[in-house]
C-alpha positions as CSV (number, residue, x, y, z in Angstrom):
1,M,102.1,129.7,88.1
2,I,101.2,126.3,86.7
3,R,98.8,126.4,83.8
4,N,97.0,123.7,81.9
5,R,97.7,122.8,78.2
6,R,95.0,121.3,76.1
7,V,94.6,120.0,72.5
8,L,91.1,121.0,71.0
9,L,89.4,119.8,67.8
10,A,89.8,122.7,65.4
11,S,88.2,121.3,62.2
12,R,86.4,118.1,61.0
13,P,88.7,116.3,58.6
14,S,87.5,115.1,55.3
15,G,89.5,112.1,54.4
16,W,92.9,111.9,56.2
17,V,93.4,113.6,59.6
18,T,96.0,116.4,59.5
19,E,97.8,118.3,62.3
20,A,95.8,121.4,61.2
21,D,92.7,119.7,62.5
22,F,93.9,120.4,66.0
23,R,94.7,123.5,68.1
24,I,96.8,123.7,71.3
25,E,95.9,126.2,73.9
26,E,96.8,127.2,77.4
27,A,94.2,127.6,80.1
28,P,94.0,128.1,83.9
29,L,94.5,125.2,86.1
30,P,91.1,123.8,86.8
31,E,89.9,123.5,90.5
32,P,88.1,120.5,91.8
33,A,84.6,120.8,93.2
34,Q,83.3,118.9,96.1
35,G,83.5,115.1,95.3
36,E,86.2,115.7,92.6
37,V,89.9,115.3,92.2
38,L,92.4,117.3,90.2
39,V,94.6,114.8,88.2
40,R,97.9,115.5,86.6
41,N,97.9,113.3,83.5
42,L,101.1,111.3,82.9
43,W,100.0,109.2,80.0
44,L,97.5,109.6,77.2
45,S,96.1,106.7,75.2
46,L,95.7,107.1,71.4
47,D,93.1,104.8,69.8
48,P,91.5,104.3,66.3
49,Y,88.0,105.1,67.6
50,M,89.2,108.8,68.0
51,R,88.9,109.2,64.2
52,G,85.1,108.6,64.5
53,R,84.8,111.0,67.4
54,M,86.2,113.8,65.2
55,S,83.2,113.4,62.9
56,D,79.6,114.6,63.5
57,A,78.2,111.5,62.0
58,K,75.8,109.5,64.2
59,S,77.6,106.8,66.2
60,Y,77.4,104.9,69.5
61,V,78.6,108.0,71.4
62,K,78.5,111.7,70.7
63,G,81.3,113.1,68.7
64,V,83.7,115.9,69.9
65,E,82.4,119.4,69.2
66,L,84.6,121.9,67.5
67,G,86.6,123.8,70.2
68,E,86.3,121.0,72.7
69,V,89.1,119.0,74.2
70,M,89.8,115.8,72.2
71,V,88.6,112.7,74.0
72,G,90.9,110.0,75.3
73,Q,91.7,107.9,78.3
74,T,94.4,109.0,80.5
75,A,96.5,107.7,83.4
76,G,97.8,110.1,86.0
77,E,98.3,111.2,89.6
78,V,95.9,112.9,91.9
79,V,97.4,116.2,93.0
80,E,94.4,117.7,94.8
81,S,91.4,115.9,96.2
82,R,88.0,116.8,97.5
83,H,86.8,113.1,97.0
84,S,85.7,110.9,99.8
85,T,88.0,107.9,98.9
86,L,90.7,109.2,96.5
87,R,93.9,110.7,98.0
88,V,96.7,112.9,96.8
89,G,99.3,110.6,95.2
90,D,96.9,107.9,94.0
91,K,97.4,106.7,90.5
92,V,94.2,106.7,88.5
93,L,92.6,106.0,85.2
94,T,90.4,108.8,83.9
95,Q,88.7,110.0,80.7
96,L,90.2,113.5,80.8
97,G,91.3,113.6,77.2
98,W,94.1,115.5,75.5
99,Q,95.3,117.8,78.3
100,L,97.9,117.9,81.1
101,Y,95.4,118.5,84.0
102,G,91.8,117.8,84.5
103,T,89.1,117.4,87.2
104,T,86.7,114.5,87.5
105,K,84.4,112.6,89.9
106,E,85.1,109.3,88.0
107,A,88.6,107.9,88.5
108,M,89.7,104.3,88.9
109,R,92.6,103.8,91.2
110,V,95.3,101.4,89.9
111,D,98.2,99.7,91.5
112,E,101.5,100.7,89.9
113,R,103.3,97.9,91.9
114,R,101.3,95.3,89.9
115,A,102.2,96.7,86.4
116,P,103.6,99.9,84.9
117,L,101.1,102.7,84.8
118,S,101.1,102.8,81.0
119,A,100.0,99.2,80.9
120,Y,96.6,100.1,82.3
121,L,95.9,102.0,79.1
122,G,96.8,98.9,77.0
123,V,97.1,95.3,77.9
124,L,95.4,95.8,81.3
125,G,93.0,98.5,80.1
126,M,90.4,99.2,77.4
127,P,92.3,97.4,74.6
128,G,92.8,94.3,76.7
129,M,89.3,94.3,77.9
130,T,88.1,94.7,74.3
131,A,90.1,91.6,73.3
132,Y,88.8,89.6,76.3
133,F,85.1,90.2,75.9
134,G,85.1,90.3,72.1
135,L,86.8,87.0,71.9
136,K,85.1,85.3,74.8
137,E,81.6,86.5,74.5
138,I,81.2,87.1,70.7
139,G,83.9,84.9,69.2
140,Q,83.1,82.1,71.6
141,P,86.2,80.1,70.7
142,K,86.5,76.3,71.3
143,A,89.8,74.5,71.9
144,G,91.2,73.3,68.7
145,E,89.6,76.0,66.5
146,T,91.4,78.5,64.4
147,V,91.2,82.2,65.4
148,V,92.4,84.8,63.0
149,V,92.9,88.4,64.1
150,S,93.9,91.5,62.0
151,A,96.1,94.3,63.2
152,A,97.7,91.5,65.2
153,S,100.7,93.5,66.5
154,G,98.4,96.3,67.8
155,A,97.0,96.8,71.3
156,V,93.8,94.8,70.8
157,G,95.0,92.2,68.2
158,S,98.1,91.2,70.1
159,V,95.9,90.3,73.2
160,V,93.3,88.5,71.1
161,G,95.9,86.1,69.7
162,Q,97.5,85.4,73.0
163,L,94.2,84.7,74.7
164,A,93.3,82.4,71.7
165,R,96.5,80.4,72.4
166,L,95.9,80.4,76.2
167,W,92.4,79.0,75.6
168,G,93.6,76.2,73.4
169,C,93.1,77.6,69.8
170,R,95.3,78.0,66.8
171,A,96.1,81.7,66.6
172,V,96.8,83.3,63.2
173,G,97.7,87.0,62.9
174,I,97.5,89.4,60.1
175,A,100.0,92.3,60.2
176,G,101.9,94.7,57.9
177,G,105.5,94.0,57.2
178,P,108.0,91.3,58.1
179,A,109.1,92.9,61.5
180,K,105.6,93.0,62.8
181,C,104.9,89.4,61.7
182,E,108.1,88.2,63.2
183,Y,107.1,89.8,66.6
184,V,103.7,88.3,66.4
185,R,105.1,84.8,65.9
186,K,108.2,84.8,68.0
187,E,107.4,87.2,70.9
188,L,103.6,86.8,71.2
189,G,103.6,83.1,70.4
190,F,101.0,83.0,67.6
191,D,101.1,79.9,65.5
192,A,101.3,82.0,62.2
193,C,101.2,85.5,60.9
194,V,100.3,86.6,57.4
195,D,101.9,89.8,55.9
196,Y,99.0,91.6,54.2
197,K,101.5,93.8,52.4
198,A,103.2,90.9,50.7
199,G,100.5,90.3,48.2
200,D,98.0,87.4,47.5
201,L,96.4,87.5,50.9
202,G,94.0,84.8,50.0
203,A,96.6,82.2,49.2
204,A,98.7,83.2,52.3
205,L,95.6,82.7,54.5
206,K,94.9,79.3,52.9
207,D,98.4,78.2,53.8
208,A,98.2,79.6,57.3
209,C,94.7,78.2,57.9
210,P,94.6,74.8,56.3
211,K,91.4,73.8,58.2
212,G,89.7,77.2,57.5
213,V,88.7,79.9,60.0
214,D,86.3,79.5,62.9
215,V,86.7,82.9,64.5
216,Y,87.7,86.1,62.8
217,F,88.4,89.2,65.1
218,D,88.3,92.1,62.7
219,N,90.0,95.3,63.5
220,V,90.5,96.7,60.0
221,G,87.5,96.1,57.7
222,G,87.9,96.5,53.9
223,E,89.6,94.1,51.6
224,I,91.1,92.1,54.5
225,F,87.6,91.4,56.0
226,D,86.3,90.6,52.5
227,T,89.1,88.1,51.8
228,L,88.5,86.4,55.3
229,L,84.9,85.9,54.5
230,A,85.9,83.5,51.8
231,R,88.0,81.4,54.3
232,M,85.3,81.0,57.0
233,N,84.1,77.6,58.2
234,L,80.5,76.6,58.7
235,H,78.9,78.5,61.6
236,A,82.0,80.6,62.0
237,R,81.9,83.8,64.1
238,V,83.1,87.3,63.1
239,V,83.8,89.9,65.8
240,V,83.5,93.3,64.1
241,C,85.7,95.5,66.5
242,G,87.2,98.1,64.1
243,L,87.3,99.4,60.5
244,I,90.6,101.3,60.6
245,S,91.2,100.8,56.8
246,E,88.0,102.8,56.2
247,Y,88.1,105.5,58.9
248,N,89.8,108.1,56.5
249,A,88.2,106.8,53.3
250,T,85.9,109.1,51.4
251,Q,84.2,106.1,49.7
252,P,83.5,102.9,51.7
253,Y,84.9,99.6,50.5
254,A,82.3,97.4,48.7
255,I,82.2,93.9,50.2
256,R,82.0,91.2,47.5
257,N,81.9,88.0,49.5
258,W,78.6,88.5,51.3
259,R,77.4,85.2,49.8
260,A,79.8,83.3,52.2
261,V,77.8,84.7,55.1
262,L,74.7,83.0,53.9
263,V,76.2,79.8,52.6
264,N,78.2,79.2,55.8
265,R,75.7,80.7,58.2
266,I,78.4,83.0,59.6
267,R,77.4,85.1,62.6
268,L,78.7,88.7,62.6
269,Q,78.4,91.0,65.6
270,G,79.8,94.4,66.4
271,M,81.9,94.8,69.5
272,I,81.8,97.9,71.8
273,V,83.5,97.3,75.2
274,F,81.2,99.6,77.0
275,D,78.6,96.8,76.7
276,W,80.5,94.9,79.4
277,K,81.1,97.8,81.7
278,E,79.6,95.9,84.7
279,R,82.1,93.1,84.2
280,Y,85.3,95.1,83.8
281,G,86.6,93.7,87.1
282,E,86.4,90.1,85.7
283,A,88.4,91.1,82.7
284,L,91.1,93.0,84.6
285,G,91.4,90.1,87.0
286,A,91.9,87.6,84.3
287,L,94.3,89.7,82.3
288,A,96.3,90.7,85.3
289,G,96.6,87.0,86.3
290,Y,98.0,86.1,82.9
291,F,100.3,89.2,83.0
292,G,101.6,88.3,86.4
293,Q,102.4,84.8,85.2
294,G,104.4,86.2,82.3
295,R,101.9,84.7,79.8
296,L,100.6,88.0,78.4
297,K,103.1,90.2,76.7
298,Y,102.8,93.8,75.1
299,R,104.7,96.4,73.3
300,E,104.4,100.2,73.2
301,S,104.9,103.0,70.7
302,V,105.5,106.2,72.5
303,V,105.6,109.9,71.4
304,E,106.6,112.4,73.9
305,G,104.9,115.7,74.7
306,L,101.2,116.7,74.4
307,E,102.0,118.8,71.3
308,N,102.9,115.6,69.5
309,A,99.6,113.8,70.2
310,P,98.2,114.8,66.7
311,R,101.2,113.3,65.1
312,G,100.9,110.1,67.1
313,L,97.2,109.7,66.2
314,I,98.0,110.1,62.5
315,A,100.8,107.6,62.7
316,L,98.4,105.2,64.4
317,L,95.8,105.6,61.7
318,R,98.4,104.9,59.1
319,G,99.5,101.7,60.7
320,E,102.9,103.0,61.7
321,N,102.5,102.2,65.4
322,F,104.1,98.9,66.8
323,G,101.9,97.8,69.8
324,K,100.0,100.3,71.9
325,Q,100.2,103.9,70.8
326,L,100.7,106.3,73.8
327,V,101.7,109.9,74.5
328,K,104.0,110.4,77.4
329,L,103.0,113.7,79.1
330,A,105.5,113.9,81.9
């Protein structure tokens, strides 16, 4: 008899996440109600926002309760349907979280002939859409400007830089280590990439951005964000998308360069992709178009097996992933 396996939140971490903060359990296979489908999850997306959901601090969405299934986007196959339009065998995107099976009324059908199923959790999914709307709507880049993005080899950052280039800008990435920087420059086509682990980030940014920075897409916060503020041009824009350097910190980083915001009239705005939910089709169409033309590349880090999802999330939060972090479930 087929049974479901689920990963539950067992405790709220203080500081760094550990595998002990999760618990794996077996449960009966859920049955779809009228209007629902039963989905067998094939891929699970791991994303930095999950660290925030493990906390009970106030945020833009409710956190995961202790004993609940960890949240996360999944890609899978419909195995039973009581839905009016979804059929058995359809490949779908869902929000079923860290489990092998789940039932839902809300599933988006995707075309596996257009791209591999896993790509709909990365370059053609939420990370790609975050990059698209964050850069286009908040960054508002103009041809000839310099766009800098941190975590440039990651799922969001890699798309930001490629879009910046496609839209006529100079793209500069920030990544950790020579291998990631080489990938960002040679494979993704960025104009430059700065290794923040190499020391003297300020000097390296000055060399990489001789005309200053017009748009900074921030995925990390902390010292890198602080250093970038000192390099921003007049009327520059900062897209605050993530704070991964601080998610596990017990004391927040104290920003020292706030004066640059005043002097250069810098505009900072937070980025949550849900704000553009009504325009997801626009983003997917644009991203899929670039992807189909071979102008949008991606890379994946994959751990296998649901039981290894906690390890994969910890690796992601430590910056050990290379590209989009995924769990292969089947």
